[in-house]
C-alpha positions as CSV (number, residue, x, y, z in Angstrom):
1,M,191.8,337.1,197.2
2,E,189.5,334.5,198.6
3,E,187.5,332.2,196.5
4,E,183.9,333.2,195.8
5,T,181.3,330.7,196.9
6,A,178.4,329.7,194.9
7,G,175.8,330.9,197.5
8,T,172.4,329.8,196.9
9,V,172.9,329.2,193.1
10,P,173.1,325.5,192.5
11,L,176.2,324.2,190.8
12,P,175.8,322.7,187.4
13,Y,176.3,318.9,187.2
14,F,179.9,317.9,186.6
15,N,182.0,314.7,186.8
16,R,185.4,316.2,185.8
17,R,187.5,318.8,187.5
18,I,190.4,320.5,185.8
19,K,192.7,323.0,187.5
20,L,194.5,325.6,185.4
21,L,197.2,328.0,186.3
22,V,196.4,331.3,184.6
23,E,198.7,334.3,184.6
24,V,197.2,337.7,184.5
25,L,198.8,341.1,184.1
26,D,199.6,342.4,187.5
27,Q,197.2,345.5,187.4
28,P,194.1,345.7,189.7
29,D,191.7,346.3,186.8
30,E,193.0,343.3,184.9
31,I,192.9,341.0,187.8
32,V,189.3,342.0,188.9
33,L,188.0,341.7,185.3
34,A,189.6,338.3,184.7
35,T,188.3,337.1,188.0
36,Q,184.8,338.3,187.3
37,L,184.5,336.9,183.9
38,L,185.9,333.5,185.0
39,R,183.5,333.2,187.9
40,E,180.6,334.1,185.6
41,R,181.1,330.8,183.8
42,G,180.7,329.0,187.0
43,W,184.4,328.2,187.6
44,A,186.1,328.6,191.0
45,V,188.9,331.3,191.1
46,R,191.6,332.0,193.6
47,Q,195.1,333.5,193.8
48,A,197.8,331.0,193.7
49,T,199.6,330.2,196.8
50,P,203.3,329.2,197.4
51,A,202.1,325.6,197.7
52,D,200.9,325.8,194.0
53,S,204.4,326.8,192.9
54,P,203.2,329.4,190.5
55,S,206.5,330.7,189.3
56,A,204.7,333.7,187.6
57,R,206.6,336.0,185.3
58,S,207.6,339.3,186.6
59,G,204.6,341.7,186.2
60,F,202.1,338.9,186.3
61,T,199.8,337.4,189.0
62,A,198.9,333.7,189.0
63,L,195.4,332.6,189.5
64,I,194.2,329.0,190.1
65,V,191.0,328.4,188.0
66,E,189.0,325.2,188.5
67,V,186.8,324.3,185.5
68,R,184.0,321.8,186.0
69,L,183.0,319.7,183.0
70,R,180.6,316.8,182.3
71,G,181.8,314.0,180.1
72,A,184.7,311.6,179.5
73,R,188.1,311.9,181.0
74,L,189.7,311.8,177.6
75,G,189.8,315.3,176.2
76,A,188.6,317.1,179.3
77,C,191.9,318.8,180.1
78,R,192.1,320.0,176.4
79,H,188.6,321.2,176.4
80,A,189.0,323.1,179.6
81,R,192.1,324.8,178.2
82,S,190.2,325.6,175.1
83,Q,187.3,327.2,177.0
84,V,189.6,329.4,179.0
85,R,191.7,330.5,176.1
86,S,188.6,331.2,174.1
87,L,187.3,333.5,176.9
88,I,190.6,335.2,177.1
89,E,190.7,335.9,173.3
90,Q,187.0,336.9,173.2
91,R,187.3,339.4,175.9
92,K,190.7,340.6,175.2
93,L,192.1,339.8,178.6
94,A,195.8,340.4,179.5
95,A,196.1,336.8,180.5
96,W,197.3,333.3,179.3
97,V,196.9,329.7,180.4
98,R,200.4,328.5,181.7
99,D,199.4,325.0,183.0
100,A,196.4,322.7,183.2
101,S,195.8,319.2,184.9
102,I,192.9,317.1,185.6
103,V,192.0,316.6,189.3
104,E,192.2,313.0,190.4
105,P,192.4,312.4,194.2
106,D,194.8,309.6,194.7
107,L,192.5,307.4,196.8
108,P,192.3,303.6,197.0
109,R,189.4,302.3,195.1
110,V,189.7,298.7,196.4
111,S,187.1,297.5,198.9
112,T,186.3,293.9,199.8
113,T,182.9,292.5,200.7
114,Y,182.8,289.6,203.3
115,H,179.9,287.2,203.7
116,V,179.2,285.2,206.9
117,H,178.3,281.6,206.4
118,R,178.0,278.5,208.7
119,R,181.0,276.3,208.8
120,T,181.0,272.7,207.7
121,P,180.7,270.5,210.7
122,P,184.1,269.0,211.7
123,G,182.7,265.5,211.9
124,A,181.1,265.6,208.3
125,G,182.0,262.5,206.2
126,G,183.8,262.6,202.9
127,L,180.8,262.9,200.5
128,K,178.8,265.2,203.0
129,R,181.9,267.4,203.5
130,W,182.5,267.7,199.7
131,V,178.9,268.6,199.0
132,L,178.8,271.2,201.9
133,K,182.0,272.8,200.7
134,H,180.5,273.3,197.3
135,W,177.3,274.6,199.0
136,E,179.4,277.1,200.9
137,A,181.2,278.3,197.8
138,S,177.9,279.0,196.1
139,G,176.5,281.1,199.0
140,G,174.0,278.4,200.1
141,A,175.3,278.4,203.6
142,D,175.2,282.2,204.1
143,I,173.3,283.8,207.0
144,Q,172.7,286.9,205.0
145,R,175.1,289.2,206.6
146,A,177.8,291.2,204.7
147,L,180.6,293.6,205.6
148,V,182.4,296.0,203.2
149,L,185.9,297.1,204.3
150,P,188.4,299.3,202.3
151,G,191.6,297.7,201.0
152,P,192.5,294.2,199.9
153,S,191.1,291.1,201.6
154,D,191.9,290.5,205.2
155,S,189.7,287.7,206.7
156,Q,191.2,288.1,210.2
157,K,190.1,291.7,210.3
158,A,186.7,291.0,209.0
159,R,186.1,288.3,211.7
160,A,187.1,290.8,214.4
161,E,184.8,293.4,213.1
162,F,181.9,290.9,212.7
163,A,182.3,289.9,216.4
164,Q,181.9,293.5,217.4
165,R,178.2,293.9,216.6
166,T,175.2,292.0,215.6
167,L,172.9,294.6,213.9
168,G,169.9,292.6,214.8
169,G,171.1,289.3,213.4
170,P,172.7,286.2,215.1
171,P,176.1,287.0,216.9
172,F,179.2,286.0,215.1
173,D,180.6,282.8,216.7
174,A,184.0,281.8,215.3
175,E,183.3,278.1,216.1
176,I,180.2,277.8,213.9
177,H,180.7,280.8,211.5
178,D,183.4,281.8,209.0
179,V,183.7,284.5,206.4
180,R,184.1,284.1,202.6
181,L,184.5,286.4,199.6
182,G,182.1,286.8,196.8
183,A,183.4,285.2,193.5
184,A,185.5,287.9,191.7
185,P,188.9,288.2,189.9
186,K,191.8,288.7,192.1
187,E,193.0,292.4,192.5
188,E,196.3,293.2,191.1
189,A,198.9,295.3,192.8
190,A,198.2,298.2,190.6
191,D,194.6,298.1,191.6
192,V,195.5,298.0,195.3
193,A,197.7,301.1,194.7
194,G,194.7,302.9,193.2
195,R,196.5,304.7,190.2
196,T,193.9,306.0,187.9
197,G,195.8,305.8,184.7
198,G,196.8,302.2,185.3
199,L,193.3,301.2,186.3
200,Q,191.9,302.7,183.2
201,T,194.3,301.0,181.0
202,R,193.7,297.6,182.8
203,N,189.9,298.0,182.6
204,S,190.0,298.9,179.0
205,R,192.1,295.8,178.4
206,E,189.8,293.6,180.3
207,V,186.7,295.0,178.4
208,A,188.4,294.4,175.0
209,T,189.3,291.0,176.0
210,F,185.8,290.2,177.2
211,L,184.2,291.5,174.0
212,G,186.7,289.4,172.0
213,L,185.7,286.3,174.0
214,V,182.0,287.1,173.5
215,V,182.5,287.3,169.7
216,V,184.6,284.0,169.5
217,L,181.9,282.1,171.5
218,L,178.9,283.4,169.6
219,G,180.8,282.6,166.3
220,S,181.4,279.1,167.6
221,G,177.7,278.6,168.1
222,I,176.8,280.0,164.7
223,A,179.5,277.8,163.2
224,I,178.1,274.7,164.8
225,H,174.6,275.3,163.3
226,A,176.1,276.2,159.8
227,T,178.3,272.9,159.7
228,E,175.7,270.1,158.9
229,S,178.2,267.3,159.6
230,P,180.0,265.7,162.5
231,W,182.7,268.3,162.0
232,A,180.3,270.7,163.8
233,L,181.6,269.3,167.1
234,F,184.9,271.0,166.5
235,G,182.9,274.2,167.2
236,L,182.9,273.3,170.9
237,I,186.8,273.6,171.1
238,P,186.7,277.3,172.0
239,A,184.2,276.8,174.7
240,A,185.9,273.6,176.1
241,G,189.3,275.2,176.0
242,L,188.2,278.5,177.8
243,C,185.8,277.2,180.4
244,W,188.4,276.3,183.0
245,R,190.5,279.4,182.5
246,L,187.5,281.7,182.6
247,G,186.2,280.0,185.7
248,A,189.5,280.1,187.5
249,W,189.9,283.8,186.7
250,A,186.4,284.7,187.7
251,T,186.9,283.2,191.1
252,S,190.6,283.8,191.7
253,N,190.2,286.2,194.6
254,E,189.9,283.2,197.0
255,P,190.5,279.4,196.8
256,R,187.5,277.6,195.5
257,P,186.5,273.9,194.9
258,V,187.6,272.7,191.5
259,L,184.0,271.8,190.4
260,F,182.8,275.3,191.3
261,R,185.5,277.0,189.2
262,L,184.6,274.7,186.2
263,A,180.9,275.2,186.7
264,I,181.3,279.0,186.5
265,G,183.4,278.7,183.3
266,I,181.0,276.3,181.7
267,L,178.0,278.6,182.5
268,F,179.6,281.5,180.8
269,T,181.1,279.7,177.7
270,G,178.1,277.3,177.3
271,A,175.6,280.1,177.5
272,L,177.3,282.3,174.8
273,T,177.8,279.3,172.4
274,W,174.3,278.2,172.9
275,L,173.1,281.7,172.3
276,G,175.0,281.8,169.0
277,Y,173.5,278.4,168.0
278,L,170.0,279.7,168.7
279,L,170.6,282.9,166.8
280,A,171.7,280.9,163.8
281,R,168.6,278.7,164.1
282,S,166.2,281.7,164.3
283,A,164.5,283.4,161.4
284,L,167.0,286.2,161.2
285,G,168.6,284.5,158.2
286,P,172.0,283.3,157.1
287,V,175.3,284.2,158.7
288,P,175.8,287.5,156.8
289,I,172.4,288.6,157.9
290,L,173.2,287.7,161.5
291,V,176.4,289.7,161.4
292,L,174.5,292.6,159.9
293,V,171.8,292.4,162.6
294,A,174.5,292.2,165.3
295,A,176.3,295.2,163.9
296,L,173.1,297.2,163.7
297,T,172.2,296.2,167.2
298,G,175.6,297.4,168.5
299,L,175.2,300.6,166.6
300,G,171.8,301.1,168.0
301,I,173.0,300.6,171.6
302,G,175.9,302.9,171.0
303,L,173.6,305.5,169.7
304,A,171.2,305.0,172.7
305,F,174.1,305.9,175.1
306,G,174.8,308.9,172.9
307,V,171.3,310.1,173.3
308,W,171.5,309.6,177.0
309,H,174.7,311.7,177.0
310,A,173.0,314.4,174.8
311,L,169.8,314.8,176.9
312,S,170.9,314.0,180.5
313,H,171.6,317.1,182.5
314,S,170.4,319.4,179.7
315,W,167.7,321.9,179.2
316,I,165.4,319.0,177.9
317,S,166.0,316.9,181.0
318,R,165.3,319.7,183.4
319,N,162.0,320.6,181.7
320,I,160.8,317.2,180.7
321,S,158.0,317.5,183.3
322,W,156.1,320.0,181.2
323,L,157.7,319.5,177.8
324,L,156.2,316.0,177.3
325,P,152.6,316.9,178.2
326,A,152.9,319.8,175.8
327,L,154.1,317.8,172.9
328,I,151.8,314.7,173.2
329,P,148.5,316.4,172.7
330,P,149.2,317.9,169.3
331,L,150.0,314.4,167.9
332,A,146.3,313.7,168.2
333,F,145.6,316.4,165.5
334,V,148.9,316.2,163.6
335,L,148.8,312.6,162.8
336,P,145.4,312.5,161.2
337,I,146.3,315.5,159.1
338,A,149.4,313.8,157.8
339,G,147.6,310.6,157.2
340,R,144.9,312.3,155.2
341,F,147.5,314.1,153.2
342,L,149.3,310.8,152.4
343,H,146.0,309.1,151.5
344,T,145.1,312.0,149.1
345,Y,148.5,311.8,147.6
346,Y,148.2,308.1,147.0
347,L,144.8,308.3,145.2
348,R,145.3,311.6,143.4
349,E,148.8,311.2,142.2
350,K,148.4,307.9,140.4
351,F,144.7,307.2,139.9
352,G,143.2,310.7,139.9
353,I,140.5,309.7,142.4
354,P,139.3,312.3,145.0
355,A,140.1,311.0,148.5
356,D,136.7,312.0,149.9
357,T,134.9,309.6,147.6
358,V,136.8,306.5,148.9
359,P,135.8,304.9,152.3
360,I,138.8,305.0,154.6
361,A,138.7,304.2,158.3
362,F,139.5,306.9,160.6
363,Y,142.2,305.0,162.5
364,S,144.0,304.2,159.2
365,Q,145.0,307.8,159.1
366,Y,147.0,307.3,162.1
367,F,148.7,304.1,160.8
368,V,149.7,305.7,157.6
369,A,151.4,308.6,159.5
370,M,153.3,306.3,161.8
371,K,155.9,305.3,159.2
372,P,157.1,308.8,158.3
373,M,157.0,309.8,161.9
374,A,159.2,306.6,162.8
375,I,161.6,307.5,160.0
376,A,161.9,311.2,161.3
377,S,162.3,309.8,164.8
378,A,165.0,307.6,163.7
379,I,166.8,310.6,162.0
380,V,166.6,312.5,165.2
381,F,167.8,309.4,167.2
382,I,170.9,309.1,165.1
383,F,171.6,312.8,165.2
384,L,171.3,313.1,168.9
385,G,173.3,310.0,169.4
386,I,176.2,311.5,167.4
387,I,175.8,314.9,169.3
388,G,175.8,313.1,172.6
389,W,179.2,311.4,171.9
390,V,180.5,314.6,170.6
391,R,179.4,316.2,173.9
392,H,180.8,313.4,176.1
393,F,184.2,313.4,174.5
394,H,184.4,317.2,174.4
395,W,184.8,317.4,170.6
396,G,182.7,320.4,170.3
397,G,185.4,322.6,171.7
398,G,184.1,326.3,171.8
399,A,181.6,325.9,169.0
400,R,178.5,326.2,171.2
401,E,177.3,329.2,169.3
402,L,177.7,327.5,166.0
403,T,175.9,324.4,167.3
404,L,172.9,326.5,168.3
405,M,172.8,328.1,164.9
406,M,172.8,324.7,163.2
407,W,169.8,323.5,165.0
408,P,167.2,325.2,162.7
409,F,168.9,323.8,159.7
410,V,168.9,320.3,161.2
411,L,165.1,320.5,162.0
412,L,164.6,321.6,158.4
413,V,166.5,318.7,157.0
414,Y,164.6,316.5,159.5
415,L,161.2,317.6,158.2
416,L,162.1,317.5,154.5
417,T,163.6,314.1,154.8
418,A,160.5,312.8,156.5
419,V,158.3,314.3,153.9
420,Q,160.4,313.1,151.1
421,V,160.7,309.6,152.3
422,S,156.9,309.3,153.1
423,L,156.0,310.7,149.7
424,G,158.4,308.3,147.9
425,D,157.0,305.3,149.8
426,T,153.4,306.4,148.9
427,S,154.3,306.8,145.3
428,D,156.0,303.3,145.1
429,A,152.9,301.8,146.7
430,A,150.7,303.4,144.1
431,E,153.1,302.0,141.4
432,R,152.8,298.5,142.8
433,T,149.0,298.7,142.9
434,A,148.8,300.0,139.4
435,A,151.2,297.2,138.1
436,R,149.2,294.5,139.7
437,A,146.0,295.8,138.3
438,R,147.5,295.9,134.8
439,A,148.6,292.3,135.3
440,G,145.1,291.3,136.3
441,D,146.1,290.5,140.0
442,A,144.3,291.5,143.2
443,P,146.0,294.9,144.0
444,G,145.8,294.6,147.8
445,S,145.4,297.4,150.2
446,Y,147.4,300.5,151.4
447,Y,146.7,301.5,155.0
448,G,143.0,301.3,154.9
449,I,142.5,302.0,151.2
450,V,141.3,298.7,149.8
451,G,141.5,298.3,146.0
452,S,139.8,295.5,143.9
453,L,139.3,294.7,140.2
454,V,135.6,295.0,139.2
455,C,133.6,294.8,136.1
456,V,131.3,297.7,135.5
457,Q,128.3,297.3,133.2
458,P,125.9,300.2,132.4
459,L,122.2,299.7,133.0
460,G,121.1,302.0,130.3
461,K,122.3,302.8,126.7
462,D,123.2,306.4,127.3
463,I,124.5,307.3,130.7
464,P,126.7,310.3,131.7
465,V,130.4,309.3,132.1
466,L,133.1,311.7,133.1
467,N,136.5,311.1,131.3
468,G,134.8,308.3,129.5
469,P,134.2,306.0,127.7
470,L,133.3,303.5,130.3
471,P,135.4,300.3,130.0
472,R,133.1,297.3,129.6
473,N,135.2,294.5,128.4
474,H,138.1,294.3,130.8
475,P,138.3,295.0,134.6
476,V,139.0,298.2,136.2
477,L,140.3,299.3,139.6
478,S,137.9,300.5,142.3
479,F,138.5,301.6,145.8
480,G,134.8,301.7,146.7
481,S,132.5,304.6,147.0
482,T,131.0,306.7,149.7
483,G,128.5,308.9,147.7
484,D,126.4,308.9,144.6
485,Y,129.3,308.6,142.2
486,L,131.6,305.7,141.5
487,W,135.2,306.4,140.6
488,V,137.3,303.7,138.8
489,W,140.7,303.6,137.2
490,D,141.3,301.9,133.8
491,P,144.5,299.9,133.9
492,K,144.7,300.1,130.0
493,R,144.8,303.8,130.0
494,D,147.4,306.2,131.0
495,G,147.3,306.6,134.7
496,R,147.8,310.4,134.9
497,I,145.7,312.6,137.2
498,G,142.3,313.3,135.7
499,Q,142.1,309.9,133.8
500,A,139.8,308.3,136.4
501,V,136.3,307.5,135.1
502,R,133.3,308.7,137.1
503,V,129.7,307.4,136.8
504,R,126.6,307.6,138.8
505,S,126.3,304.5,141.1
506,E,122.6,304.1,140.1
507,D,123.5,303.8,136.4
508,V,125.8,300.9,136.5
509,A,126.1,297.4,137.9
510,V,129.3,296.4,139.6
511,L,130.6,292.7,139.6
512,T,133.8,291.6,141.4
513,F,136.2,290.4,138.8
514,T,136.9,286.7,138.9
515,D,140.1,285.2,137.7
516,R,139.2,284.4,134.1
517,S,141.7,282.9,131.6
518,D,141.0,285.7,129.1
519,R,141.1,288.4,131.7
520,R,137.9,289.9,130.2
521,C,134.7,290.8,131.7
522,P,131.4,289.0,130.7
523,R,129.4,290.8,128.0
524,R,126.4,291.4,130.3
525,A,126.1,291.6,134.0
526,T,123.5,289.4,135.6
527,D,123.4,291.0,139.0
528,G,124.7,294.1,140.6
529,S,125.8,295.7,143.9
C-alpha cells in the first residue's frame, strides 16, 4: 500500500515528526478503514517494510504512521501516541500502537563562519603591531567578505575556497589577506557529533548558567547602591572575578589578544552591574519592589511568548487580515456607551444626580472605559498565555472538544470580571469623593466629572426645592449644571440615591466655597454665578 500524497491540500504547519508502529487486524476492511481515518487527520500512512523491523503478531499487519505536530520536543511523542490511541478507541478500530519515536535526523549542526581581513604588515613595529592585532580581532581590518562552511573550523580549507572565487570583491591573496573566526565559544566534541539530546542538555545548562550570572551581576549593582559606605566596593567583586573567565569563554574558538578577551568580559559584567545600579537608583522603589517588578516583567515576557504560541498558526492568525478591521470599528461605539454607563453609575449610585444634568466632555467617556477594557485585556492576555504554553508542551492531550466547550464560559467570566472590577473601581472613587466632601476638602475629579464645594444661597424667600430643605450654612457638593436646574449633594445627609437637592438655577446664587476655619458658608451671598 503506497503512501497517499497530500495533493493540492496544503499541509498544516508542524515542527515535530513522530513515527508510530501501529498494528491493525489483518483483514482488508480493517486495514482500509484504519488507513482512511488516519489519513483524514493529515498523517502519513504506509505499510511497514522489512527495514522497519515490524515483528507484527500473527494475524496483524504493521503500518507506519507519521504524526506531525507543532510545539516543544518535550511531550511530543506522548501526545502523538495519545492522539492515535484516542482515534482508535473512538472509532473502535481493531488496532493498537506498538512503538513510537520522534524523528530527529542525525545531521551535524556545526557550521563555521570565516571572515577575510588584511594581514598586519610584517615590518610593523612593536606598538603598531600590537594595535593592529587588536584591530584585527575586533573586525576593524575586515574586507567585508564571509564564508560559511559545515563542520568545525578549518582555516586551511577556508583559505582554499576563498581563493577559488571573488564574487565581485577583491581576489583573495594569501600574502596580504588572512581569515579569522567571529568571536564565539569553542564547540565541544558533543556539538561536533551533532547528537540532539546532548546538545539540548548542554544548551539548557548554558542558558541556566547565563541566567544565574545575570541575576548575580544585577544583584551586585543593586547591592552597591543599597550599601551607603565604602563597603559598597565589595559589590564589584563578582564582576571583577567573572570578567576574565567570561571573556575567555566567549572568545575561546580562536586565540585572541589578552586585552580583547578582557574587554569582552568587562563589557558584559560591567554593563549588567551598572544596569543593576541604575535600577536601584530609579524611581521603582526599594529592593523588594525591584524584585517584584523584575518578577512581574519576567512573568509578562513568559506570557507574551505563550500568547505567541497560542495565536501563531491558528485560526486567528490565518484570518487576522479581516478579523482586525471587523473588530476595531465597533470600539468607536462600544467605548462611549460603556463610559456613559460608568459615569451614570458614579453620579446616581452615590449622589443621586442624573448624569445628563452634569457637563461631561465627550472624550472623557472613552477615557473612563479604557481602564475596564485594559483589565479585561489583561485577563485575556493571561488566559491566552497559559493556553499557549499548554499547547506548546502538548499538555492538552485529546481534550480539544472540551477546550472548545470551555470558551463560552471563559468569555463569560472575562466579561463579568471586567464589569465587576470597573463598577467596584467607580464605587470606590465615589466613596473617596464623598469622604473628602464631608471633610471639607476639594473632592477632585473622576474622568471628566469635576466636583467642587459650593455655597448655595436662595435669592427669594420661598423657592421650590426638590428633596429639600436647601442647605444654607454649610457647603455642598456640585458637579456643575447643563440645564435650568442645579443638583447638589449635601455631605451632612445620608448619601443614598434620591437625596440630592434640586433647585432652579435662576432661584439661587452659587459661590465657590473657600477654606474657612469654621467650614461654614457666609450668611448672605454678595455675588452669584
